[in-house]
DOKEGU-866505 format. One record per residue (C-alpha): residue in three letters; x negated, y, z negated. Coordinates in steps of 0.1 Angstrom, whole numbers, padded with zeros to 4 digits. Layout:
N
ALA  X  Y  Z
...
***
This chain:
75
MET  -0845  1186  -1131
THR  -0865  1162  -1152
LYS  -0894  1146  -1141
GLU  -0876  1113  -1135
GLU  -0849  1128  -1113
CYS  -0876  1149  -1092
PHE  -0891  1115  -1087
GLU  -0863  1098  -1076
LEU  -0854  1126  -1051
MET  -0890  1122  -1039
LYS  -0887  1091  -1031
TRP  -0852  1095  -1015
LEU  -0867  1121  -0992
ILE  -0897  1101  -0980
LEU  -0875  1070  -0975
GLN  -0852  1090  -0955
VAL  -0881  1102  -0931
ARG  -0894  1065  -0927
ASP  -0857  1050  -0928
ASN  -0841  1079  -0907
GLY  -0859  1100  -0890
GLU  -0846  1099  -0855
ASN  -0813  1112  -0871
LEU  -0830  1135  -0891
LYS  -0845  1150  -0859
SER  -0814  1150  -0837
ASP  -0789  1157  -0865
GLU  -0788  1194  -0876
MET  -0767  1189  -0904
LEU  -0786  1160  -0920
LYS  -0818  1179  -0912
ALA  -0803  1209  -0929
ASP  -0795  1188  -0959
TRP  -0827  1173  -0961
VAL  -0846  1206  -0958
ALA  -0821  1221  -0988
LYS  -0831  1188  -1011
GLN  -0868  1194  -1002
LYS  -0868  1231  -1014
HIS  -0846  1225  -1043
LEU  -0876  1198  -1053
ASP  -0899  1221  -1046
SER  -0882  1245  -1071
ALA  -0876  1220  -1095
ILE  -0918  1206  -1097
LYS  -0926  1244  -1102
THR  -0907  1243  -1134
LEU  -0926  1209  -1148
ASN  -0950  1217  -1177
SER  -0985  1200  -1168
CYS  -0979  1169  -1186
ASP  -0948  1162  -1167
ALA  -0963  1169  -1132
LEU  -0993  1148  -1138
TRP  -0969  1122  -1147
LEU  -0951  1127  -1113
ASN  -0984  1128  -1095
ASP  -0993  1095  -1112
VAL  -0961  1075  -1112
PHE  -0957  1089  -1075
GLY  -0991  1077  -1064
LEU  -0986  1043  -1074
TRP  -0952  1042  -1060
HIS  -0963  1054  -1025
ARG  -0994  1030  -1024
LYS  -0970  0998  -1034
GLU  -0941  1010  -1008
ILE  -0954  1032  -0982
GLU  -0990  1027  -0975
PRO  -0987  0989  -0967
ASN  -0961  1000  -0937
ILE  -0988  1025  -0923
PRO  -1002  1008  -0894
LYS  -1041  1007  -0899
SER  -1059  1023  -0869
***
């Protein structure tokens, strides 16, 4: 898996939890698919070289701050 593919899968996993969380909790097949994809992503990230891992961290952080953090309620 390339760093770009890892990034796309990371985004997909996060958005599934955000947008489809109730279905993930109640549907065992959806949950199993999500978990399998997350394990695949974890394995793929471990194979990235350090430059690609840093790139992934930086790009994901930017995306997260732009797309996810504004929707998190402030306490």
